[in-house]
PDB file of N, CA, C, O and CB in Angstrom:
ATOM      1  N   MET A   1     -25.408-116.879 -43.413  1.00  0.00           N
ATOM      2  CA  MET A   1     -26.355-117.520 -42.535  1.00  0.00           C
ATOM      3  C   MET A   1     -27.359-118.317 -43.357  1.00  0.00           C
ATOM      4  O   MET A   1     -27.780-117.894 -44.434  1.00  0.00           O
ATOM      5  CB  MET A   1     -27.065-116.485 -41.657  1.00  0.00           C
ATOM      6  N   PRO A   2     -27.725-119.454 -42.839  1.00  0.00           N
ATOM      7  CA  PRO A   2     -28.709-120.267 -43.579  1.00  0.00           C
ATOM      8  C   PRO A   2     -30.102-119.621 -43.531  1.00  0.00           C
ATOM      9  O   PRO A   2     -30.386-118.751 -42.707  1.00  0.00           O
ATOM     10  CB  PRO A   2     -28.770-121.707 -42.994  1.00  0.00           C
ATOM     11  N   ALA A   3     -30.927-120.073 -44.425  1.00  0.00           N
ATOM     12  CA  ALA A   3     -32.279-119.526 -44.534  1.00  0.00           C
ATOM     13  C   ALA A   3     -33.098-119.805 -43.288  1.00  0.00           C
ATOM     14  O   ALA A   3     -33.951-118.996 -42.923  1.00  0.00           O
ATOM     15  CB  ALA A   3     -32.984-120.099 -45.751  1.00  0.00           C
ATOM     16  N   ALA A   4     -32.863-120.914 -42.636  1.00  0.00           N
ATOM     17  CA  ALA A   4     -33.611-121.245 -41.417  1.00  0.00           C
ATOM     18  C   ALA A   4     -33.302-120.236 -40.309  1.00  0.00           C
ATOM     19  O   ALA A   4     -34.186-119.885 -39.527  1.00  0.00           O
ATOM     20  CB  ALA A   4     -33.273-122.682 -40.942  1.00  0.00           C
ATOM     21  N   ALA A   5     -32.059-119.769 -40.238  1.00  0.00           N
ATOM     22  CA  ALA A   5     -31.687-118.780 -39.227  1.00  0.00           C
ATOM     23  C   ALA A   5     -32.385-117.456 -39.501  1.00  0.00           C
ATOM     24  O   ALA A   5     -32.883-116.806 -38.581  1.00  0.00           O
ATOM     25  CB  ALA A   5     -30.160-118.583 -39.194  1.00  0.00           C
ATOM     26  N   TRP A   6     -32.419-117.056 -40.780  1.00  0.00           N
ATOM     27  CA  TRP A   6     -33.121-115.807 -41.129  1.00  0.00           C
ATOM     28  C   TRP A   6     -34.614-115.906 -40.827  1.00  0.00           C
ATOM     29  O   TRP A   6     -35.216-114.963 -40.313  1.00  0.00           O
ATOM     30  CB  TRP A   6     -32.911-115.471 -42.617  1.00  0.00           C
ATOM     31  N   ALA A   7     -35.192-117.030 -41.144  1.00  0.00           N
ATOM     32  CA  ALA A   7     -36.618-117.227 -40.875  1.00  0.00           C
ATOM     33  C   ALA A   7     -36.888-117.169 -39.372  1.00  0.00           C
ATOM     34  O   ALA A   7     -37.878-116.586 -38.932  1.00  0.00           O
ATOM     35  CB  ALA A   7     -37.100-118.576 -41.455  1.00  0.00           C
ATOM     36  N   THR A   8     -36.004-117.776 -38.596  1.00  0.00           N
ATOM     37  CA  THR A   8     -36.160-117.750 -37.142  1.00  0.00           C
ATOM     38  C   THR A   8     -36.052-116.325 -36.620  1.00  0.00           C
ATOM     39  O   THR A   8     -36.838-115.922 -35.763  1.00  0.00           O
ATOM     40  CB  THR A   8     -35.107-118.646 -36.466  1.00  0.00           C
ATOM     41  N   LEU A   9     -35.089-115.554 -37.124  1.00  0.00           N
ATOM     42  CA  LEU A   9     -34.934-114.165 -36.692  1.00  0.00           C
ATOM     43  C   LEU A   9     -36.143-113.316 -37.088  1.00  0.00           C
ATOM     44  O   LEU A   9     -36.602-112.489 -36.300  1.00  0.00           O
ATOM     45  CB  LEU A   9     -33.658-113.566 -37.287  1.00  0.00           C
ATOM     46  N   ILE A  10     -36.647-113.508 -38.272  1.00  0.00           N
ATOM     47  CA  ILE A  10     -37.803-112.730 -38.732  1.00  0.00           C
ATOM     48  C   ILE A  10     -39.045-113.078 -37.923  1.00  0.00           C
ATOM     49  O   ILE A  10     -39.778-112.187 -37.494  1.00  0.00           O
ATOM     50  CB  ILE A  10     -38.061-112.978 -40.227  1.00  0.00           C
ATOM     51  N   ILE A  11     -39.283-114.359 -37.715  1.00  0.00           N
ATOM     52  CA  ILE A  11     -40.460-114.789 -36.951  1.00  0.00           C
ATOM     53  C   ILE A  11     -40.363-114.309 -35.500  1.00  0.00           C
ATOM     54  O   ILE A  11     -41.344-113.821 -34.938  1.00  0.00           O
ATOM     55  CB  ILE A  11     -40.604-116.331 -36.996  1.00  0.00           C
ATOM     56  N   SER A  12     -39.179-114.448 -34.898  1.00  0.00           N
ATOM     57  CA  SER A  12     -39.037-113.996 -33.510  1.00  0.00           C
ATOM     58  C   SER A  12     -39.165-112.469 -33.420  1.00  0.00           C
ATOM     59  O   SER A  12     -39.713-111.949 -32.449  1.00  0.00           O
ATOM     60  CB  SER A  12     -37.676-114.454 -32.929  1.00  0.00           C
ATOM     61  N   GLY A  13     -38.669-111.766 -34.416  1.00  0.00           N
ATOM     62  CA  GLY A  13     -38.833-110.306 -34.451  1.00  0.00           C
ATOM     63  C   GLY A  13     -40.295-109.910 -34.549  1.00  0.00           C
ATOM     64  O   GLY A  13     -40.738-108.974 -33.884  1.00  0.00           O
ATOM     65  N   LEU A  14     -41.050-110.629 -35.385  1.00  0.00           N
ATOM     66  CA  LEU A  14     -42.480-110.351 -35.497  1.00  0.00           C
ATOM     67  C   LEU A  14     -43.215-110.636 -34.185  1.00  0.00           C
ATOM     68  O   LEU A  14     -44.078-109.865 -33.766  1.00  0.00           O
ATOM     69  CB  LEU A  14     -43.088-111.181 -36.626  1.00  0.00           C
ATOM     70  N   ILE A  15     -42.865-111.733 -33.554  1.00  0.00           N
ATOM     71  CA  ILE A  15     -43.501-112.074 -32.274  1.00  0.00           C
ATOM     72  C   ILE A  15     -43.199-111.007 -31.229  1.00  0.00           C
ATOM     73  O   ILE A  15     -44.092-110.593 -30.489  1.00  0.00           O
ATOM     74  CB  ILE A  15     -43.020-113.457 -31.776  1.00  0.00           C
ATOM     75  N   ILE A  16     -41.949-110.558 -31.165  1.00  0.00           N
ATOM     76  CA  ILE A  16     -41.568-109.526 -30.192  1.00  0.00           C
ATOM     77  C   ILE A  16     -42.275-108.211 -30.508  1.00  0.00           C
ATOM     78  O   ILE A  16     -42.733-107.527 -29.593  1.00  0.00           O
ATOM     79  CB  ILE A  16     -40.033-109.320 -30.185  1.00  0.00           C
ATOM     80  N   ALA A  17     -42.371-107.848 -31.777  1.00  0.00           N
ATOM     81  CA  ALA A  17     -43.046-106.600 -32.159  1.00  0.00           C
ATOM     82  C   ALA A  17     -44.532-106.644 -31.821  1.00  0.00           C
ATOM     83  O   ALA A  17     -45.074-105.674 -31.292  1.00  0.00           O
ATOM     84  CB  ALA A  17     -42.861-106.331 -33.656  1.00  0.00           C
ATOM     85  N   ILE A  18     -45.189-107.750 -32.120  1.00  0.00           N
ATOM     86  CA  ILE A  18     -46.616-107.880 -31.813  1.00  0.00           C
ATOM     87  C   ILE A  18     -46.841-107.858 -30.307  1.00  0.00           C
ATOM     88  O   ILE A  18     -47.797-107.246 -29.829  1.00  0.00           O
ATOM     89  CB  ILE A  18     -47.187-109.177 -32.417  1.00  0.00           C
ATOM     90  N   THR A  19     -45.971-108.519 -29.563  1.00  0.00           N
ATOM     91  CA  THR A  19     -46.086-108.500 -28.109  1.00  0.00           C
ATOM     92  C   THR A  19     -45.875-107.094 -27.568  1.00  0.00           C
ATOM     93  O   THR A  19     -46.573-106.675 -26.645  1.00  0.00           O
ATOM     94  CB  THR A  19     -45.080-109.464 -27.478  1.00  0.00           C
ATOM     95  N   GLY A  20     -44.927-106.367 -28.128  1.00  0.00           N
ATOM     96  CA  GLY A  20     -44.685-104.987 -27.702  1.00  0.00           C
ATOM     97  C   GLY A  20     -45.877-104.088 -27.963  1.00  0.00           C
ATOM     98  O   GLY A  20     -46.230-103.263 -27.120  1.00  0.00           O
ATOM     99  N   VAL A  21     -46.503-104.237 -29.127  1.00  0.00           N
ATOM    100  CA  VAL A  21     -47.698-103.449 -29.449  1.00  0.00           C
ATOM    101  C   VAL A  21     -48.834-103.802 -28.487  1.00  0.00           C
ATOM    102  O   VAL A  21     -49.562-102.921 -28.030  1.00  0.00           O
ATOM    103  CB  VAL A  21     -48.138-103.693 -30.921  1.00  0.00           C
ATOM    104  N   GLY A  22     -48.977-105.068 -28.189  1.00  0.00           N
ATOM    105  CA  GLY A  22     -50.014-105.492 -27.234  1.00  0.00           C
ATOM    106  C   GLY A  22     -49.777-104.903 -25.855  1.00  0.00           C
ATOM    107  O   GLY A  22     -50.713-104.436 -25.206  1.00  0.00           O
ATOM    108  N   LEU A  23     -48.538-104.923 -25.410  1.00  0.00           N
ATOM    109  CA  LEU A  23     -48.230-104.355 -24.101  1.00  0.00           C
ATOM    110  C   LEU A  23     -48.433-102.847 -24.085  1.00  0.00           C
ATOM    111  O   LEU A  23     -48.870-102.293 -23.077  1.00  0.00           O
ATOM    112  CB  LEU A  23     -46.800-104.690 -23.704  1.00  0.00           C
ATOM    113  N   LEU A  24     -48.122-102.182 -25.182  1.00  0.00           N
ATOM    114  CA  LEU A  24     -48.360-100.748 -25.268  1.00  0.00           C
ATOM    115  C   LEU A  24     -49.851-100.434 -25.182  1.00  0.00           C
ATOM    116  O   LEU A  24     -50.243 -99.466 -24.529  1.00  0.00           O
ATOM    117  CB  LEU A  24     -47.777-100.190 -26.566  1.00  0.00           C
ATOM    118  N   ARG A  25     -50.680-101.236 -25.831  1.00  0.00           N
ATOM    119  CA  ARG A  25     -52.125-101.044 -25.735  1.00  0.00           C
ATOM    120  C   ARG A  25     -52.618-101.263 -24.314  1.00  0.00           C
ATOM    121  O   ARG A  25     -53.483-100.528 -23.839  1.00  0.00           O
ATOM    122  CB  ARG A  25     -52.851-101.986 -26.689  1.00  0.00           C
ATOM    123  N   VAL A  26     -52.080-102.263 -23.630  1.00  0.00           N
ATOM    124  CA  VAL A  26     -52.459-102.504 -22.232  1.00  0.00           C
ATOM    125  C   VAL A  26     -52.082-101.298 -21.374  1.00  0.00           C
ATOM    126  O   VAL A  26     -52.864-100.872 -20.524  1.00  0.00           O
ATOM    127  CB  VAL A  26     -51.777-103.789 -21.688  1.00  0.00           C
ATOM    128  N   ILE A  27     -50.898-100.754 -21.593  1.00  0.00           N
ATOM    129  CA  ILE A  27     -50.460 -99.581 -20.832  1.00  0.00           C
ATOM    130  C   ILE A  27     -51.403 -98.406 -21.067  1.00  0.00           C
ATOM    131  O   ILE A  27     -51.788 -97.720 -20.119  1.00  0.00           O
ATOM    132  CB  ILE A  27     -49.021 -99.192 -21.218  1.00  0.00           C
ATOM    133  N   LEU A  28     -51.774 -98.172 -22.313  1.00  0.00           N
ATOM    134  CA  LEU A  28     -52.675 -97.061 -22.624  1.00  0.00           C
ATOM    135  C   LEU A  28     -54.057 -97.265 -22.007  1.00  0.00           C
ATOM    136  O   LEU A  28     -54.655 -96.313 -21.505  1.00  0.00           O
ATOM    137  CB  LEU A  28     -52.803 -96.894 -24.136  1.00  0.00           C
ATOM    138  N   HIS A  29     -54.563 -98.482 -22.037  1.00  0.00           N
ATOM    139  CA  HIS A  29     -55.858 -98.762 -21.408  1.00  0.00           C
ATOM    140  C   HIS A  29     -55.786 -98.563 -19.897  1.00  0.00           C
ATOM    141  O   HIS A  29     -56.709 -98.007 -19.302  1.00  0.00           O
ATOM    142  CB  HIS A  29     -56.313-100.195 -21.730  1.00  0.00           C
ATOM    143  N   LEU A  30     -54.711 -99.008 -19.279  1.00  0.00           N
ATOM    144  CA  LEU A  30     -54.570 -98.848 -17.833  1.00  0.00           C
ATOM    145  C   LEU A  30     -54.456 -97.376 -17.437  1.00  0.00           C
ATOM    146  O   LEU A  30     -54.972 -96.975 -16.394  1.00  0.00           O
ATOM    147  CB  LEU A  30     -53.349 -99.617 -17.336  1.00  0.00           C
ATOM    148  N   ARG A  31     -53.789 -96.578 -18.254  1.00  0.00           N
ATOM    149  CA  ARG A  31     -53.711 -95.139 -17.972  1.00  0.00           C
ATOM    150  C   ARG A  31     -55.087 -94.502 -18.066  1.00  0.00           C
ATOM    151  O   ARG A  31     -55.439 -93.651 -17.249  1.00  0.00           O
ATOM    152  CB  ARG A  31     -52.740 -94.445 -18.944  1.00  0.00           C
ATOM    153  N   HIS A  32     -55.861 -94.910 -19.055  1.00  0.00           N
ATOM    154  CA  HIS A  32     -57.226 -94.381 -19.192  1.00  0.00           C
ATOM    155  C   HIS A  32     -58.086 -94.779 -17.987  1.00  0.00           C
ATOM    156  O   HIS A  32     -58.832 -93.956 -17.456  1.00  0.00           O
ATOM    157  CB  HIS A  32     -57.875 -94.892 -20.504  1.00  0.00           C
ATOM    158  N   VAL A  33     -57.983 -96.022 -17.564  1.00  0.00           N
ATOM    159  CA  VAL A  33     -58.729 -96.495 -16.396  1.00  0.00           C
ATOM    160  C   VAL A  33     -58.294 -95.731 -15.156  1.00  0.00           C
ATOM    161  O   VAL A  33     -59.129 -95.384 -14.320  1.00  0.00           O
ATOM    162  CB  VAL A  33     -58.526 -98.013 -16.191  1.00  0.00           C
ATOM    163  N   SER A  34     -57.008 -95.466 -15.024  1.00  0.00           N
ATOM    164  CA  SER A  34     -56.505 -94.735 -13.866  1.00  0.00           C
ATOM    165  C   SER A  34     -57.082 -93.323 -13.806  1.00  0.00           C
ATOM    166  O   SER A  34     -57.487 -92.869 -12.735  1.00  0.00           O
ATOM    167  CB  SER A  34     -54.979 -94.676 -13.901  1.00  0.00           C
ATOM    168  N   THR A  35     -57.126 -92.630 -14.929  1.00  0.00           N
ATOM    169  CA  THR A  35     -57.695 -91.279 -14.919  1.00  0.00           C
ATOM    170  C   THR A  35     -59.194 -91.315 -14.657  1.00  0.00           C
ATOM    171  O   THR A  35     -59.723 -90.436 -13.977  1.00  0.00           O
ATOM    172  CB  THR A  35     -57.413 -90.570 -16.246  1.00  0.00           C
ATOM    173  N   THR A  36     -59.885 -92.320 -15.189  1.00  0.00           N
ATOM    174  CA  THR A  36     -61.321 -92.450 -14.931  1.00  0.00           C
ATOM    175  C   THR A  36     -61.577 -92.711 -13.454  1.00  0.00           C
ATOM    176  O   THR A  36     -62.497 -92.131 -12.877  1.00  0.00           O
ATOM    177  CB  THR A  36     -61.926 -93.580 -15.782  1.00  0.00           C
ATOM    178  N   LEU A  37     -60.784 -93.565 -12.839  1.00  0.00           N
ATOM    179  CA  LEU A  37     -60.957 -93.854 -11.414  1.00  0.00           C
ATOM    180  C   LEU A  37     -60.634 -92.636 -10.558  1.00  0.00           C
ATOM    181  O   LEU A  37     -61.279 -92.418  -9.533  1.00  0.00           O
ATOM    182  CB  LEU A  37     -60.075 -95.031 -10.999  1.00  0.00           C
ATOM    183  N   ALA A  38     -59.656 -91.847 -10.955  1.00  0.00           N
ATOM    184  CA  ALA A  38     -59.342 -90.630 -10.203  1.00  0.00           C
ATOM    185  C   ALA A  38     -60.508 -89.653 -10.265  1.00  0.00           C
ATOM    186  O   ALA A  38     -60.842 -89.022  -9.262  1.00  0.00           O
ATOM    187  CB  ALA A  38     -58.061 -89.968 -10.749  1.00  0.00           C
ATOM    188  N   THR A  39     -61.128 -89.525 -11.430  1.00  0.00           N
ATOM    189  CA  THR A  39     -62.298 -88.660 -11.570  1.00  0.00           C
ATOM    190  C   THR A  39     -63.467 -89.190 -10.742  1.00  0.00           C
ATOM    191  O   THR A  39     -64.172 -88.422 -10.088  1.00  0.00           O
ATOM    192  CB  THR A  39     -62.705 -88.541 -13.049  1.00  0.00           C
ATOM    193  N   LEU A  40     -63.661 -90.481 -10.774  1.00  0.00           N
ATOM    194  CA  LEU A  40     -64.745 -91.096 -10.013  1.00  0.00           C
ATOM    195  C   LEU A  40     -64.533 -90.912  -8.516  1.00  0.00           C
ATOM    196  O   LEU A  40     -65.484 -90.636  -7.786  1.00  0.00           O
ATOM    197  CB  LEU A  40     -64.857 -92.585 -10.350  1.00  0.00           C
ATOM    198  N   THR A  41     -63.304 -91.060  -8.056  1.00  0.00           N
ATOM    199  CA  THR A  41     -63.003 -90.873  -6.646  1.00  0.00           C
ATOM    200  C   THR A  41     -63.281 -89.441  -6.226  1.00  0.00           C
ATOM    201  O   THR A  41     -63.829 -89.207  -5.148  1.00  0.00           O
ATOM    202  CB  THR A  41     -61.551 -91.240  -6.353  1.00  0.00           C
ATOM    203  N   GLY A  42     -62.912 -88.485  -7.057  1.00  0.00           N
ATOM    204  CA  GLY A  42     -63.208 -87.083  -6.756  1.00  0.00           C
ATOM    205  C   GLY A  42     -64.701 -86.830  -6.670  1.00  0.00           C
ATOM    206  O   GLY A  42     -65.148 -86.086  -5.798  1.00  0.00           O
ATOM    207  N   GLY A  43     -65.477 -87.430  -7.551  1.00  0.00           N
ATOM    208  CA  GLY A  43     -66.930 -87.285  -7.517  1.00  0.00           C
ATOM    209  C   GLY A  43     -67.539 -87.889  -6.267  1.00  0.00           C
ATOM    210  O   GLY A  43     -68.435 -87.301  -5.662  1.00  0.00           O
ATOM    211  N   VAL A  44     -67.061 -89.052  -5.880  1.00  0.00           N
ATOM    212  CA  VAL A  44     -67.569 -89.703  -4.670  1.00  0.00           C
ATOM    213  C   VAL A  44     -67.234 -88.872  -3.437  1.00  0.00           C
ATOM    214  O   VAL A  44     -68.059 -88.752  -2.532  1.00  0.00           O
ATOM    215  CB  VAL A  44     -66.986 -91.122  -4.531  1.00  0.00           C
ATOM    216  N   GLN A  45     -66.042 -88.303  -3.389  1.00  0.00           N
ATOM    217  CA  GLN A  45     -65.677 -87.452  -2.256  1.00  0.00           C
ATOM    218  C   GLN A  45     -66.539 -86.201  -2.215  1.00  0.00           C
ATOM    219  O   GLN A  45     -66.897 -85.741  -1.131  1.00  0.00           O
ATOM    220  CB  GLN A  45     -64.197 -87.066  -2.328  1.00  0.00           C
ATOM    221  N   ALA A  46     -66.880 -85.643  -3.363  1.00  0.00           N
ATOM    222  CA  ALA A  46     -67.751 -84.468  -3.396  1.00  0.00           C
ATOM    223  C   ALA A  46     -69.150 -84.819  -2.899  1.00  0.00           C
ATOM    224  O   ALA A  46     -69.765 -84.040  -2.171  1.00  0.00           O
ATOM    225  CB  ALA A  46     -67.824 -83.890  -4.818  1.00  0.00           C
ATOM    226  N   ILE A  47     -69.649 -85.980  -3.285  1.00  0.00           N
ATOM    227  CA  ILE A  47     -70.966 -86.412  -2.808  1.00  0.00           C
ATOM    228  C   ILE A  47     -70.927 -86.654  -1.303  1.00  0.00           C
ATOM    229  O   ILE A  47     -71.857 -86.275  -0.590  1.00  0.00           O
ATOM    230  CB  ILE A  47     -71.421 -87.693  -3.547  1.00  0.00           C
ATOM    231  N   ALA A  48     -69.871 -87.275  -0.821  1.00  0.00           N
ATOM    232  CA  ALA A  48     -69.752 -87.526   0.616  1.00  0.00           C
ATOM    233  C   ALA A  48     -69.689 -86.223   1.406  1.00  0.00           C
ATOM    234  O   ALA A  48     -70.240 -86.137   2.504  1.00  0.00           O
ATOM    235  CB  ALA A  48     -68.512 -88.371   0.905  1.00  0.00           C
ATOM    236  N   ALA A  49     -69.028 -85.217   0.864  1.00  0.00           N
ATOM    237  CA  ALA A  49     -68.937 -83.932   1.560  1.00  0.00           C
ATOM    238  C   ALA A  49     -70.276 -83.209   1.562  1.00  0.00           C
ATOM    239  O   ALA A  49     -70.626 -82.566   2.551  1.00  0.00           O
ATOM    240  CB  ALA A  49     -67.871 -83.050   0.913  1.00  0.00           C
ATOM    241  N   SER A  50     -71.031 -83.303   0.467  1.00  0.00           N
ATOM    242  CA  SER A  50     -72.303 -82.582   0.404  1.00  0.00           C
ATOM    243  C   SER A  50     -73.423 -83.309   1.139  1.00  0.00           C
ATOM    244  O   SER A  50     -74.457 -82.699   1.412  1.00  0.00           O
ATOM    245  CB  SER A  50     -72.701 -82.366  -1.039  1.00  0.00           C
ATOM    246  N   THR A  51     -73.260 -84.565   1.462  1.00  0.00           N
ATOM    247  CA  THR A  51     -74.275 -85.308   2.205  1.00  0.00           C
ATOM    248  C   THR A  51     -73.743 -85.698   3.569  1.00  0.00           C
ATOM    249  O   THR A  51     -73.847 -86.853   3.983  1.00  0.00           O
ATOM    250  CB  THR A  51     -74.719 -86.557   1.428  1.00  0.00           C
ATOM    251  N   SER A  52     -73.169 -84.722   4.265  1.00  0.00           N
ATOM    252  CA  SER A  52     -72.619 -85.021   5.587  1.00  0.00           C
ATOM    253  C   SER A  52     -73.753 -85.365   6.550  1.00  0.00           C
ATOM    254  O   SER A  52     -74.920 -85.092   6.272  1.00  0.00           O
ATOM    255  CB  SER A  52     -71.791 -83.822   6.125  1.00  0.00           C
ATOM    256  N   THR A  53     -73.408 -85.951   7.651  1.00  0.00           N
ATOM    257  CA  THR A  53     -74.402 -86.434   8.594  1.00  0.00           C
ATOM    258  C   THR A  53     -75.083 -85.288   9.327  1.00  0.00           C
ATOM    259  O   THR A  53     -74.558 -84.176   9.382  1.00  0.00           O
ATOM    260  CB  THR A  53     -73.763 -87.378   9.590  1.00  0.00           C
ATOM    261  N   VAL A  54     -76.236 -85.561   9.880  1.00  0.00           N
ATOM    262  CA  VAL A  54     -77.044 -84.559  10.579  1.00  0.00           C
ATOM    263  C   VAL A  54     -76.405 -84.103  11.892  1.00  0.00           C
ATOM    264  O   VAL A  54     -76.516 -82.914  12.192  1.00  0.00           O
ATOM    265  CB  VAL A  54     -78.429 -85.114  10.852  1.00  0.00           C
ATOM    266  N   PRO A  55     -75.756 -84.926  12.692  1.00  0.00           N
ATOM    267  CA  PRO A  55     -75.241 -84.461  13.977  1.00  0.00           C
ATOM    268  C   PRO A  55     -74.295 -83.264  13.900  1.00  0.00           C
ATOM    269  O   PRO A  55     -74.068 -82.599  14.910  1.00  0.00           O
ATOM    270  CB  PRO A  55     -74.542 -85.577  14.645  1.00  0.00           C
ATOM    271  N   VAL A  56     -73.748 -82.980  12.738  1.00  0.00           N
ATOM    272  CA  VAL A  56     -72.857 -81.832  12.614  1.00  0.00           C
ATOM    273  C   VAL A  56     -73.647 -80.531  12.767  1.00  0.00           C
ATOM    274  O   VAL A  56     -73.155 -79.592  13.392  1.00  0.00           O
ATOM    275  CB  VAL A  56     -72.122 -81.862  11.257  1.00  0.00           C
ATOM    276  N   VAL A  57     -74.842 -80.453  12.220  1.00  0.00           N
ATOM    277  CA  VAL A  57     -75.651 -79.231  12.269  1.00  0.00           C
ATOM    278  C   VAL A  57     -76.821 -79.338  13.236  1.00  0.00           C
ATOM    279  O   VAL A  57     -77.559 -78.367  13.401  1.00  0.00           O
ATOM    280  CB  VAL A  57     -76.170 -78.902  10.890  1.00  0.00           C
ATOM    281  N   LEU A  58     -77.011 -80.467  13.870  1.00  0.00           N
ATOM    282  CA  LEU A  58     -78.154 -80.679  14.735  1.00  0.00           C
ATOM    283  C   LEU A  58     -78.218 -79.716  15.911  1.00  0.00           C
ATOM    284  O   LEU A  58     -79.310 -79.218  16.188  1.00  0.00           O
ATOM    285  CB  LEU A  58     -78.137 -82.072  15.239  1.00  0.00           C
ATOM    286  N   PRO A  59     -77.136 -79.412  16.627  1.00  0.00           N
ATOM    287  CA  PRO A  59     -77.243 -78.482  17.764  1.00  0.00           C
ATOM    288  C   PRO A  59     -77.743 -77.096  17.352  1.00  0.00           C
ATOM    289  O   PRO A  59     -78.540 -76.503  18.079  1.00  0.00           O
ATOM    290  CB  PRO A  59     -75.892 -78.345  18.448  1.00  0.00           C
ATOM    291  N   SER A  60     -77.309 -76.569  16.224  1.00  0.00           N
ATOM    292  CA  SER A  60     -77.780 -75.242  15.815  1.00  0.00           C
ATOM    293  C   SER A  60     -79.248 -75.283  15.401  1.00  0.00           C
ATOM    294  O   SER A  60     -79.981 -74.322  15.636  1.00  0.00           O
ATOM    295  CB  SER A  60     -76.923 -74.702  14.660  1.00  0.00           C
ATOM    296  N   VAL A  61     -79.683 -76.370  14.794  1.00  0.00           N
ATOM    297  CA  VAL A  61     -81.099 -76.497  14.422  1.00  0.00           C
ATOM    298  C   VAL A  61     -81.951 -76.576  15.672  1.00  0.00           C
ATOM    299  O   VAL A  61     -83.002 -75.940  15.749  1.00  0.00           O
ATOM    300  CB  VAL A  61     -81.334 -77.741  13.532  1.00  0.00           C
ATOM    301  N   ASN A  62     -81.512 -77.348  16.647  1.00  0.00           N
ATOM    302  CA  ASN A  62     -82.261 -77.454  17.904  1.00  0.00           C
ATOM    303  C   ASN A  62     -82.325 -76.115  18.613  1.00  0.00           C
ATOM    304  O   ASN A  62     -83.362 -75.777  19.184  1.00  0.00           O
ATOM    305  CB  ASN A  62     -81.627 -78.501  18.823  1.00  0.00           C
ATOM    306  N   ALA A  63     -81.260 -75.352  18.595  1.00  0.00           N
ATOM    307  CA  ALA A  63     -81.257 -74.041  19.244  1.00  0.00           C
ATOM    308  C   ALA A  63     -82.217 -73.088  18.530  1.00  0.00           C
ATOM    309  O   ALA A  63     -82.897 -72.298  19.184  1.00  0.00           O
ATOM    310  CB  ALA A  63     -79.830 -73.451  19.264  1.00  0.00           C
ATOM    311  N   ASN A  64     -82.280 -73.150  17.212  1.00  0.00           N
ATOM    312  CA  ASN A  64     -83.190 -72.286  16.460  1.00  0.00           C
ATOM    313  C   ASN A  64     -84.649 -72.682  16.648  1.00  0.00           C
ATOM    314  O   ASN A  64     -85.534 -71.834  16.542  1.00  0.00           O
ATOM    315  CB  ASN A  64     -82.840 -72.319  14.985  1.00  0.00           C
ATOM    316  N   LEU A  65     -84.910 -73.944  16.923  1.00  0.00           N
ATOM    317  CA  LEU A  65     -86.287 -74.412  17.070  1.00  0.00           C
ATOM    318  C   LEU A  65     -86.781 -74.402  18.517  1.00  0.00           C
ATOM    319  O   LEU A  65     -87.924 -74.781  18.772  1.00  0.00           O
ATOM    320  CB  LEU A  65     -86.406 -75.801  16.514  1.00  0.00           C
ATOM    321  N   LYS A  66     -85.951 -73.979  19.462  1.00  0.00           N
ATOM    322  CA  LYS A  66     -86.358 -73.970  20.866  1.00  0.00           C
ATOM    323  C   LYS A  66     -87.584 -73.102  21.104  1.00  0.00           C
ATOM    324  O   LYS A  66     -88.468 -73.536  21.843  1.00  0.00           O
ATOM    325  CB  LYS A  66     -85.216 -73.487  21.735  1.00  0.00           C
ATOM    326  N   PRO A  67     -87.705 -71.896  20.525  1.00  0.00           N
ATOM    327  CA  PRO A  67     -88.933 -71.117  20.736  1.00  0.00           C
ATOM    328  C   PRO A  67     -90.187 -71.833  20.205  1.00  0.00           C
ATOM    329  O   PRO A  67     -91.254 -71.738  20.812  1.00  0.00           O
ATOM    330  CB  PRO A  67     -88.799 -69.755  20.061  1.00  0.00           C
ATOM    331  N   VAL A  68     -90.065 -72.529  19.105  1.00  0.00           N
ATOM    332  CA  VAL A  68     -91.204 -73.266  18.558  1.00  0.00           C
ATOM    333  C   VAL A  68     -91.592 -74.392  19.495  1.00  0.00           C
ATOM    334  O   VAL A  68     -92.777 -74.613  19.740  1.00  0.00           O
ATOM    335  CB  VAL A  68     -90.880 -73.821  17.158  1.00  0.00           C
ATOM    336  N   ARG A  69     -90.603 -75.113  20.025  1.00  0.00           N
ATOM    337  CA  ARG A  69     -90.866 -76.212  20.966  1.00  0.00           C
ATOM    338  C   ARG A  69     -91.538 -75.667  22.216  1.00  0.00           C
ATOM    339  O   ARG A  69     -92.497 -76.260  22.708  1.00  0.00           O
ATOM    340  CB  ARG A  69     -89.553 -76.956  21.338  1.00  0.00           C
ATOM    341  N   ASP A  70     -91.046 -74.537  22.742  1.00  0.00           N
ATOM    342  CA  ASP A  70     -91.638 -73.950  23.937  1.00  0.00           C
ATOM    343  C   ASP A  70     -93.093 -73.544  23.681  1.00  0.00           C
ATOM    344  O   ASP A  70     -93.959 -73.752  24.531  1.00  0.00           O
ATOM    345  CB  ASP A  70     -90.817 -72.735  24.397  1.00  0.00           C
ATOM    346  N   PHE A  71     -93.354 -72.970  22.515  1.00  0.00           N
ATOM    347  CA  PHE A  71     -94.717 -72.580  22.176  1.00  0.00           C
ATOM    348  C   PHE A  71     -95.630 -73.797  22.089  1.00  0.00           C
ATOM    349  O   PHE A  71     -96.758 -73.769  22.582  1.00  0.00           O
ATOM    350  CB  PHE A  71     -94.738 -71.813  20.855  1.00  0.00           C
ATOM    351  N   CYS A  72     -95.137 -74.873  21.458  1.00  0.00           N
ATOM    352  CA  CYS A  72     -95.947 -76.083  21.307  1.00  0.00           C
ATOM    353  C   CYS A  72     -96.251 -76.715  22.669  1.00  0.00           C
ATOM    354  O   CYS A  72     -97.342 -77.248  22.872  1.00  0.00           O
ATOM    355  CB  CYS A  72     -95.227 -77.098  20.402  1.00  0.00           C
ATOM    356  N   GLU A  73     -95.317 -76.661  23.577  1.00  0.00           N
ATOM    357  CA  GLU A  73     -95.548 -77.214  24.908  1.00  0.00           C
ATOM    358  C   GLU A  73     -96.568 -76.387  25.691  1.00  0.00           C
ATOM    359  O   GLU A  73     -97.294 -76.922  26.529  1.00  0.00           O
ATOM    360  CB  GLU A  73     -94.233 -77.288  25.680  1.00  0.00           C
ATOM    361  N   SER A  74     -96.620 -75.102  25.420  1.00  0.00           N
ATOM    362  CA  SER A  74     -97.551 -74.245  26.154  1.00  0.00           C
ATOM    363  C   SER A  74     -98.986 -74.386  25.635  1.00  0.00           C
ATOM    364  O   SER A  74     -99.926 -73.994  26.327  1.00  0.00           O
ATOM    365  CB  SER A  74     -97.105 -72.785  26.058  1.00  0.00           C
ATOM    366  N   VAL A  75     -99.168 -74.928  24.456  1.00  0.00           N
ATOM    367  CA  VAL A  75    -100.517 -75.046  23.881  1.00  0.00           C
ATOM    368  C   VAL A  75    -101.236 -76.218  24.431  1.00  0.00           C
ATOM    369  O   VAL A  75    -102.382 -76.470  24.060  1.00  0.00           O
ATOM    370  CB  VAL A  75    -100.465 -75.154  22.385  1.00  0.00           C
TER     371      VAL A  75
END
């Protein structure tokens, strides 16, 4: 094989290897981002669960405060 063919094979091999390493780094970064987003989503869901709306517990609070309301109305 002529020297130009060897040079072409070596250069193309280097280009393919560098591209492969770059793609591997992209894959690793995307996996890291995916795990970070999964953790963040879990945290947001925990915050949403702990800060639920008032109407869920409002009837029991109103029932517990009825004697206080009755007393205040009588004053």
